C-alpha positions in Angstrom: 12.7 36.4 9.1 12.0 32.8 10.0 8.3 33.1 9.0 9.2 34.6 5.6 11.8 31.9 5.0 9.3 29.2 6.1 6.7 30.5 3.6 9.3 30.8 0.8 10.6 27.2 1.3 7.1 25.8 1.7 5.9 27.4 -1.5 9.0 26.3 -3.4 8.8 22.7 -2.1 5.0 22.4 -2.7 5.1 23.8 -6.2 8.0 21.6 -7.3 6.5 18.6 -5.7 3.1 19.1 -7.5 4.7 19.7 -10.9 7.1 16.7 -10.7 4.4 14.4 -9.4 1.9 15.6 -12.0 4.5 15.2 -14.8 5.6 11.7 -13.9 2.0 10.6 -13.3 0.7 11.9 -16.6 3.6 10.4 -18.5 3.2 6.9 -16.9 -0.6 7.1 -17.1 -0.5 8.0 -20.8 1.8 5.1 -21.6 -0.5 2.8 -19.6 -3.7 4.0 -21.3 -2.1 3.9 -24.8 -0.9 0.3 -24.2 -4.3 -1.0 -23.0 -6.7 1.2 -25.0 -7.7 -1.6 -27.4 -8.6 -3.9 -24.5 -10.6 -1.1 -22.8 -12.5 -0.2 -25.9 -13.3 -3.9 -26.6 -14.6 -4.4 -23.1 -16.9 -1.4 -23.4 -18.2 -1.5 -26.9 -15.8 1.1 -28.2 -17.0 3.8 -25.9 -14.3 6.5 -25.7 -15.5 7.6 -22.2 -14.3 4.2 -20.9 -10.7 5.3 -21.6 -11.1 8.4 -19.5 -12.7 6.3 -16.7 -9.9 3.8 -16.8 -7.4 6.7 -16.5 -9.2 8.1 -13.5 -9.3 4.7 -11.8 -5.6 4.1 -12.4 -4.6 7.7 -11.3 -4.4 7.0 -7.6 -2.3 3.9 -7.9 0.1 5.5 -10.4 0.4 8.7 -8.3 0.9 6.8 -5.1 3.9 4.9 -6.6 5.7 8.1 -7.3 4.9 10.4 -4.3 8.1 9.5 -2.5 10.3 10.0 -5.5 8.6 13.3 -6.4 9.1 14.6 -2.9 12.8 13.6 -3.0 13.3 15.3 -6.4 11.4 18.4 -5.4 13.5 18.8 -2.3 16.8 18.3 -4.1 15.8 20.7 -6.9 14.8 23.3 -4.3 18.1 23.0 -2.4 20.1 23.0 -5.7 18.4 26.2 -6.8 19.0 27.9 -3.5 22.7 26.9 -3.6 23.1 28.0 -7.2 21.8 31.5 -6.3 23.9 31.6 -3.2 20.7 31.9 -1.1 21.6 28.8 0.8 24.8 30.2 2.1 22.9 33.4 3.1 20.4 31.2 5.1 23.3 29.5 6.9 25.0 32.8 7.6 21.9 34.1 9.4 22.6 31.5 12.1 20.0 29.0 11.1 21.3 25.5 11.9 20.6 22.3 10.1 18.1 21.3 12.7 16.2 24.5 12.4 16.1 24.4 8.6 14.8 20.8 8.8 12.0 22.0 11.2 11.1 24.8 8.8 10.7 22.3 5.9 9.1 19.6 8.1 5.4 20.8 7.9 5.2 20.6 4.1 7.0 17.3 4.1 4.6 15.9 6.7 1.7 17.3 4.7 2.9 15.3 1.7 3.0 12.3 3.9 -0.6 12.8 4.9 -1.5 13.1 1.2 0.4 9.9 0.4 -1.4 8.1 3.2 -4.8 9.2 2.1 -4.2 8.2 -1.5 -2.9 4.8 -0.5 -5.6 4.2 2.2 -8.7 5.6 0.5 -8.3 6.3 -3.2 -6.4 3.1 -4.2 -8.8 0.7 -2.3 -11.7 2.6 -3.7 -10.6 2.1 -7.3 -9.4 -1.5 -7.0 -12.7 -3.4 -7.2 -13.6 -1.9 -10.5 -10.2 -2.5 -11.9 -10.4 -6.1 -10.8 -13.7 -6.4 -12.5 -12.4 -5.0 -15.7 -9.3 -7.2 -15.6 -7.2 -4.9 -17.8 -3.4 -4.9 -17.8 -1.9 -5.8 -14.4 -5.3 -6.8 -13.2 -5.9 -9.4 -15.8 -4.4 -12.2 -13.7 -6.5 -11.4 -10.6 -9.9 -10.5 -12.1 -12.7 -10.6 -9.6 -16.3 -11.4 -10.7 -18.4 -8.9 -8.7 -22.0 -10.0 -8.1 -23.5 -13.4 -8.0 -20.3 -15.2 -8.7 -18.0 -13.6 -6.2 -15.4 -15.9 -4.6 -15.6 -15.5 -0.9 -13.7 -16.5 2.3 -15.1 -16.5 5.8 -13.9 -17.4 9.3 -15.6 -18.7 12.4 -13.3 -19.1 15.4 -10.5 -21.4 14.2 -12.5 -22.6 11.2 -11.9 -21.2 7.7 -14.6 -21.4 5.0 -14.3 -20.9 1.2 -17.1 -20.7 -1.3 -16.7 -20.6 -5.0 -19.8 -18.5 -5.5 -22.2 -16.4 -3.3 -25.0 -14.0 -3.6 -24.3 -10.3 -3.0 -25.1 -10.5 0.8 -23.2 -13.8 1.3 -26.3 -15.6 2.7 -26.3 -18.3 0.0 -23.1 -20.1 -1.0 -22.2 -22.8 -3.4 -19.3 -25.2 -3.7 -18.4 -24.7 0.0 -15.3 -26.1 1.7 -14.9 -25.7 5.5 -11.5 -26.3 7.0 -12.1 -27.2 10.7 -9.0 -26.5 12.8 -8.0 -27.0 16.4 -6.7 -24.2 18.7 -3.2 -24.8 17.3 -4.4 -24.3 13.8 -4.0 -28.0 12.8 -6.6 -29.2 10.3 -9.0 -31.8 12.0 -11.8 -32.1 9.4 -12.6 -30.9 5.9 -16.2 -30.5 5.1 -17.3 -30.1 1.4 -20.9 -29.1 0.6 -22.6 -28.4 -2.7 -24.4 -25.4 -1.2 -25.0 -23.6 2.1 -27.8 -21.2 3.1 -28.0 -19.0 6.2 -31.2 -19.7 8.2 -31.9 -18.1 11.6 -28.3 -17.4 12.2 -27.2 -20.9 11.3 -25.9 -22.4 8.1 -27.7 -25.3 6.4 -25.3 -27.4 4.3 -26.6 -29.6 1.5 -24.9 -32.7 -0.2 -22.1 -32.8 2.4 -19.0 -35.0 2.5 -16.8 -34.9 5.6 -13.1 -36.0 5.5 -11.2 -36.7 8.8 -7.6 -36.2 9.8 -7.4 -39.8 11.2 -7.8 -41.3 7.7 -11.2 -42.6 8.6 -13.7 -43.2 5.8 -15.5 -40.0 4.8 -19.0 -39.4 5.9 -21.8 -38.4 3.5 -25.0 -36.7 4.6 -27.7 -35.0 2.7 -28.1 -32.0 5.1 -26.0 -30.7 8.0 -26.2 -27.7 10.3 -23.1 -25.6 10.8 -23.7 -23.2 13.7 -20.5 -21.2 13.5 -20.7 -17.3 13.3 -19.0 -16.7 10.0 -17.4 -13.4 9.2 -16.9 -12.7 5.5 -13.5 -11.7 4.0 -15.0 -10.6 0.8 -18.4 -9.8 -0.8 -17.3 -8.4 -4.1 -14.9 -5.7 -2.7 -12.1 -7.4 -0.8 -9.6 -9.5 -2.7 -7.1 -10.2 0.0 -4.5 -8.1 -1.7 -3.1 -6.0 1.2 -1.6 -3.3 -1.0 -5.2 -2.5 -2.2 -6.8 -2.5 1.2 -7.6 0.4 3.6 -6.3 0.4 7.1 -9.7 -0.7 8.3 -9.7 -3.7 6.0 -6.1 -4.6 7.0 -7.1 -4.6 10.6 -10.2 -6.7 9.8 -8.1 -9.3 8.1 -5.5 -9.3 10.9 -8.3 -9.8 13.5 -9.6 -12.8 11.5 -6.2 -14.5 10.9 -6.2 -13.5 7.3 -9.2 -15.8 6.6 -6.8 -18.4 5.4 -6.0 -16.4 2.3 -2.6 -15.2 3.5 -0.8 -15.4 6.9 -1.8 -12.6 9.3 1.8 -11.2 9.4 1.4 -10.2 5.7 -1.4 -7.9 6.6 0.4 -6.7 9.7 3.5 -5.8 7.6 1.4 -3.8 5.2 -0.5 -2.1 8.1 2.9 -1.0 9.6 4.1 0.1 6.2 1.0 2.2 5.7 1.9 4.2 8.8 5.4 4.9 7.6 4.0 6.8 4.6 3.4 9.7 6.9 7.2 10.1 7.5 8.9 9.1 4.2 9.0 12.7 2.8 10.3 13.9 6.2 13.1 11.3 6.0 14.1 12.7 2.6 14.4 16.1 4.3 16.6 14.6 7.0 18.9 13.2 4.4 19.1 16.1 1.9 19.5 19.1 4.3 22.7 17.9 6.0 24.0 16.8 2.6 23.5 20.3 1.2 25.8 21.9 3.8 28.9 20.7 1.9 27.5 22.4 -1.3 26.3 25.6 0.2 28.2 27.9 -2.1 27.0 26.5 -5.3 29.9 24.2 -6.3 29.5 20.6 -7.2 25.7 20.8 -7.4 25.6 17.9 -9.9 27.4 15.7 -7.4 25.1 16.8 -4.6 22.0 16.0 -6.7 23.4 12.6 -7.8 24.3 11.7 -4.2 20.8 12.7 -3.0 19.1 10.8 -5.7 21.3 7.8 -5.0 20.5 7.8 -1.3 16.8 8.2 -2.0 16.6 5.4 -4.5 18.7 3.2 -2.1 16.1 3.8 0.5 13.2 2.8 -1.8 15.0 -0.4 -2.9 15.8 -1.3 0.7 12.2 -0.6 1.6 11.0 -3.0 -1.1 13.4 -5.8 0.1 12.5 -5.3 3.7 8.7 -5.4 2.9 9.3 -8.7 1.1 11.1 -10.1 4.1 8.1 -9.1 6.3 5.6 -10.8 3.9 7.7 -14.0 4.0 7.8 -13.9 7.8 11.6 -13.6 7.9 11.4 -10.6 10.2 8.6 -9.2 12.4 6.1 -6.9 10.7 7.2 -3.8 12.6 10.8 -4.4 11.8 10.1 -5.0 8.1 8.2 -1.6 7.9 10.4 0.5 10.1 13.9 -0.9 9.6 14.6 1.1 6.4 13.5 4.3 8.1 15.6 3.6 11.1 18.7 2.8 9.1 18.5 5.8 6.8 17.5 8.0 9.7 20.8 6.9 11.4 22.6 7.6 8.1 21.1 11.1 8.0 22.2 11.8 11.6 25.7 10.6 10.8 25.9 13.0 7.8 24.6 15.9 9.9 27.2 15.3 12.6 30.0 15.0 10.1 29.0 18.4 8.5 28.1 20.5 11.5 27.2 20.1 15.1 23.5 20.6 15.7 
């Protein structure tokens, strides 16, 4: 009985999730492509294939934005259908509790979470460099020049280096600025060089000007050796935008203090948020199943659907606000990422207790 019920609910949830996500994604993607088609064609000499390529590149980002909403709507639609056909009351009458029903639906919800994580962690970062290079639509303000003219950030110990241009391997840099900092992160010197070249593990700087914190006159030298071991933040692929990074890239930036691009807590917040993607769909189950108890006999289904949608959207709004607070450093990264889940998890527990003892 339980196995049959589990397979039925899994099939219902998965099919509705797939259809809803596909429908929303195609609709939004069509609007996006239609809006920027002239720019795409102008960039690629009126090649129609470029429109299809742009749509494929944008697909992961658009789909990722709606995975949580699609999971919520699929779950509410499934429970509404079960209640309307009086199948939900039959499920309850077999002695299945709220907790058991949640556990039955949990595997498909967690599978959606894994899918969401993989899209955000692999597909979105994979498409981002090309979209930055094209500079279409939302990417027009943060276009990256991939190749010989890549902007690049590097770090060596407490020092942060920025170069306006580099070769693909980041062994030759131009218009270099080195911010030398003490252990507390206070700027002690600023070194500006016209160029830098890596030779035998060291950096040879040319046409150098050194500015000091003590307001001493700047020093000017033709050549200077900088022996720090520099680790690059970007060589044409990493932009410093945490929402477009993989977990490995986020950890790399955290380990290197954000390379001076953004504070480390910004990347820590996004790293924690990335982990929560595994559990967002499961949280929707925790909210919707206890709520459905009150409407088990098919009455007031419109109200049930509206309340479920309202609670779900409240979560996504709260999540956005909490993430912003984490980026600003107002709360610790773990709290910014997990606070919405804890608050709405407690809300789901309260709803469950008020409806029926587990």
